C-alpha positions in Angstrom: 22.3 -30.6 -104.0 19.8 -33.4 -103.7 16.3 -32.8 -102.5 16.9 -34.5 -99.2 20.0 -32.5 -98.5 18.1 -29.3 -99.4 15.3 -30.2 -97.0 17.8 -31.0 -94.2 19.4 -27.5 -94.7 16.0 -25.9 -94.5 15.1 -27.8 -91.3 18.4 -27.0 -89.8 18.0 -23.3 -90.4 14.5 -23.4 -88.9 15.7 -25.2 -85.8 18.6 -22.7 -85.3 16.2 -19.8 -85.4 13.9 -21.3 -82.8 16.4 -23.1 -80.4 16.6 -20.9 -77.3 19.7 -22.6 -75.8 22.0 -25.6 -76.1 18.9 -27.8 -75.6 15.4 -26.5 -75.1 11.8 -27.6 -75.2 10.0 -26.0 -78.2 6.5 -24.6 -78.3 5.4 -28.0 -79.7 4.8 -30.3 -76.7 7.4 -33.1 -76.5 9.7 -31.7 -79.1 13.2 -30.7 -78.1 15.6 -28.6 -80.1 19.4 -28.7 -79.7 22.1 -26.4 -81.1 25.6 -27.0 -79.7 28.7 -25.1 -80.9 31.6 -27.3 -79.8 32.3 -31.0 -79.3 31.7 -32.5 -75.9 33.0 -35.2 -73.7 30.7 -38.0 -72.6 27.6 -36.5 -70.9 25.4 -38.7 -68.8 21.6 -38.9 -69.3 18.7 -41.3 -69.3 17.3 -41.8 -72.8 13.5 -41.8 -72.3 11.4 -43.2 -75.1 12.3 -40.8 -77.9 13.2 -40.6 -81.6 16.0 -38.2 -82.6 17.2 -36.7 -85.8 20.5 -35.0 -86.4 20.4 -32.2 -88.9 24.1 -31.2 -88.7 27.1 -32.7 -87.0 27.6 -36.2 -85.5 27.2 -37.9 -82.1 28.2 -41.0 -80.3 25.8 -42.7 -77.9 27.0 -45.3 -75.4 24.4 -47.5 -73.6 25.7 -50.4 -71.6 28.0 -52.4 -73.8 26.6 -50.9 -77.0 28.1 -47.9 -78.9 26.1 -46.1 -81.6 27.5 -43.3 -83.8 25.3 -41.4 -86.2 24.8 -38.2 -88.3 22.1 -36.8 -90.5 22.0 -40.0 -92.6 20.2 -42.0 -89.9 17.9 -41.6 -86.9 17.9 -42.9 -83.4 15.0 -44.6 -81.5 14.9 -45.6 -77.8 11.7 -47.4 -76.7 12.7 -47.8 -73.0 14.3 -45.6 -70.4 18.0 -46.5 -70.8 20.8 -44.7 -69.1 23.9 -43.9 -71.1 26.3 -41.2 -72.3 26.3 -39.0 -75.3 29.2 -37.3 -76.9 29.0 -34.6 -79.6 31.7 -35.5 -82.2 31.3 -32.7 -84.8 30.3 -29.2 -83.9 32.0 -25.8 -84.3 30.8 -22.1 -84.2 30.2 -21.8 -87.9 28.7 -25.3 -88.2 27.1 -26.3 -84.9 25.6 -29.6 -84.0 21.8 -29.3 -84.6 19.3 -32.0 -83.7 15.7 -32.5 -82.8 14.1 -35.1 -80.5 10.5 -36.1 -80.2 9.1 -37.9 -77.2 7.4 -41.2 -78.1 3.9 -41.4 -76.8 3.0 -45.0 -76.1 -0.8 -44.5 -76.2 -0.5 -42.7 -79.5 1.6 -45.5 -80.9 -0.9 -48.1 -79.6 -3.8 -46.3 -81.3 -1.9 -46.1 -84.5 -0.8 -49.7 -84.5 -4.5 -50.7 -84.0 -5.5 -48.9 -87.2 -2.6 -50.0 -89.5 -2.8 -53.1 -91.7 -0.4 -55.6 -90.2 1.5 -55.9 -93.4 2.6 -52.2 -93.3 4.5 -52.6 -90.0 8.1 -53.9 -90.4 8.3 -56.7 -87.8 11.9 -57.6 -88.7 13.2 -56.2 -85.4 11.0 -58.3 -83.0 13.5 -61.1 -82.2 14.3 -61.7 -78.6 17.8 -60.5 -79.1 16.7 -57.1 -80.3 17.6 -54.1 -78.1 15.3 -51.3 -77.1 17.4 -48.7 -78.9 18.8 -48.6 -82.5 19.7 -46.6 -85.5 18.1 -46.8 -89.0 18.7 -45.0 -92.3 16.6 -41.9 -92.8 14.0 -42.1 -95.6 12.5 -39.4 -97.7 9.0 -40.0 -96.3 10.2 -39.7 -92.7 12.2 -36.6 -93.5 9.2 -35.0 -95.1 7.1 -35.8 -92.0 9.7 -34.2 -89.8 9.8 -31.1 -92.0 6.1 -30.7 -91.8 6.2 -30.9 -88.0 9.1 -28.4 -87.7 7.3 -26.0 -90.1 4.8 -25.3 -87.3 7.6 -23.6 -85.3 7.1 -20.7 -87.7 3.4 -20.8 -87.2 2.8 -21.3 -83.4 -0.9 -20.4 -83.8 -1.3 -23.6 -85.7 0.4 -25.9 -83.2 -2.7 -26.8 -81.1 -4.7 -27.8 -84.2 -2.0 -29.5 -86.3 0.9 -30.8 -84.1 -0.7 -34.0 -83.0 -1.5 -35.1 -86.6 2.0 -34.3 -87.8 3.5 -36.2 -84.9 1.3 -39.1 -85.8 2.6 -39.0 -89.3 6.2 -39.3 -88.0 5.1 -42.3 -85.9 3.4 -43.8 -89.0 6.7 -43.6 -90.9 8.7 -45.0 -88.0 6.3 -48.0 -87.8 6.7 -48.6 -91.6 10.5 -48.4 -91.2 13.1 -50.9 -90.1 12.5 -50.2 -86.4 8.7 -50.7 -86.7 8.7 -54.0 -84.8 10.6 -52.5 -81.9 8.0 -49.6 -81.6 5.1 -52.0 -82.0 6.4 -53.9 -79.0 6.6 -50.7 -77.1 2.9 -50.1 -77.8 1.7 -53.5 -76.6 0.7 -54.1 -73.0 2.2 -57.5 -72.5 5.1 -57.6 -74.9 8.7 -58.5 -73.9 9.6 -54.8 -73.8 6.5 -54.0 -71.7 7.6 -56.5 -69.1 11.1 -55.2 -69.0 9.6 -51.6 -68.8 7.8 -52.6 -65.6 11.0 -53.7 -64.0 12.8 -50.6 -65.1 10.2 -48.4 -63.5 10.6 -50.4 -60.3 14.4 -50.0 -60.3 14.1 -46.3 -61.0 11.9 -45.9 -57.9 14.1 -48.1 -55.7 17.6 -47.6 -57.1 19.1 -46.8 -53.6 17.9 -50.2 -52.3 19.4 -53.6 -52.6 18.6 -55.2 -55.9 16.8 -58.5 -55.7 16.7 -60.4 -59.0 13.9 -62.7 -57.9 11.7 -59.7 -57.1 12.4 -58.2 -60.6 11.7 -61.5 -62.4 8.3 -61.7 -60.5 7.5 -58.2 -61.7 8.3 -59.2 -65.3 6.4 -62.4 -65.0 9.5 -64.4 -66.2 11.9 -66.9 -64.8 15.1 -65.5 -63.4 17.2 -66.8 -66.3 14.7 -65.5 -68.9 14.5 -62.2 -67.2 18.2 -61.7 -67.2 18.5 -62.7 -70.8 15.7 -60.3 -72.0 16.8 -57.4 -69.8 20.3 -57.5 -71.2 19.0 -57.9 -74.7 16.8 -54.8 -74.3 19.2 -52.5 -72.4 22.7 -53.8 -73.3 23.4 -54.2 -69.5 22.5 -56.4 -66.6 19.9 -55.2 -64.0 22.8 -54.6 -61.5 24.6 -52.5 -64.1 21.4 -50.5 -64.8 21.0 -49.8 -61.1 24.7 -48.8 -60.7 24.4 -46.4 -63.7 21.4 -44.7 -62.2 23.2 -44.4 -58.8 26.3 -42.9 -60.4 24.3 -40.5 -62.6 22.3 -39.3 -59.5 25.5 -38.9 -57.5 27.0 -36.8 -60.3 24.0 -34.5 -60.2 24.4 -34.1 -56.5 28.1 -33.3 -56.9 27.2 -30.7 -59.5 24.9 -29.1 -57.0 27.7 -28.8 -54.5 27.3 -31.9 -52.4 30.4 -33.5 -50.8 31.3 -36.9 -52.4 30.6 -38.9 -49.3 27.2 -37.4 -48.8 26.4 -38.1 -52.5 27.6 -41.7 -52.2 25.5 -42.6 -49.2 22.4 -40.8 -50.6 22.3 -43.0 -53.7 22.7 -46.2 -51.8 26.5 -46.9 -51.5 27.6 -48.2 -48.1 31.3 -47.8 -48.9 32.8 -44.4 -50.0 35.8 -46.3 -51.3 33.7 -48.5 -53.6 31.8 -45.4 -54.7 35.0 -43.6 -55.6 36.4 -46.5 -57.5 33.2 -47.1 -59.5 32.7 -43.4 -60.1 36.2 -43.0 -61.4 35.7 -46.0 -63.7 32.5 -44.5 -65.1 33.4 -40.9 -65.5 37.2 -41.0 -65.8 38.0 -38.9 -62.7 37.5 -39.2 -58.9 34.3 -37.8 -57.5 36.0 -35.0 -55.5 37.9 -33.7 -58.5 34.9 -34.1 -60.8 32.8 -32.1 -58.2 35.1 -29.1 -58.6 35.0 -29.3 -62.4 31.2 -29.6 -62.4 30.7 -26.7 -60.1 33.0 -24.6 -62.2 31.3 -25.4 -65.5 29.2 -22.8 -67.3 27.3 -25.5 -69.2 23.8 -25.9 -67.8 22.1 -29.2 -67.1 20.1 -28.6 -70.2 23.2 -29.5 -72.2 23.2 -32.9 -70.5 19.9 -33.7 -72.0 20.6 -33.0 -75.7 18.5 -35.1 -78.0 19.9 -38.4 -79.0 
């Protein structure tokens, strides 16, 4: 067994000891642990800025028109809030899916970028066509940094003093890696990603309202054509698709809480129950009324919907 495989095994065992449920927040702020014992169908979530590492199993992530599939040979980074679905591909009782996710702190990234020599940051991913989410191959340095952070789970008395420094070490390795340019843009106040982030925050706060592209382009400080191009490049979907995905995900949460389909549809901004049913069925593979009964009957908690990666 190679040293990297041995280290992954040690990390996996540690996470399994400390994971309280299918997906749970750890004692380390911003660190999520996930242990899932069977494959899943597509589960909707919003990927907030995060980096995720699978220690066992495999997962498929669909965001807009993009599909990413990965295992413990690579890591995932999302530098914007992007809605999508995640599907656990490999998991069983004797070999569960095990993963960790660390929330990306933009201010911590900005402070680190300011102190790093420019030549250390990989800017290969800063082209206009680069998306805000991607996979990259795991490196020994990044794996070692993750192992040091996870080691604090066995020593909770040390978390307050050491966790921030070990998270910073992970960020440092990410900036030096293939996705460093993407994260560097996340840290900047007026980068392309920062401008798209402002429009995303507006959509999230007004997703039930009519979407006006001119208003969004003004928020981004771009022309309408440029805004559309950069938004799709960053999120793999149009602004209208982004809003629709948020609406449908919100409606599904309402259905899981027992709401009738028509009430959920109108609450998220649909004016036509027929259109809602058609778009819901296309997104989730089943009509909303039928899905409502299945969601209510599930034993899986909402925590499972938010599994890292």
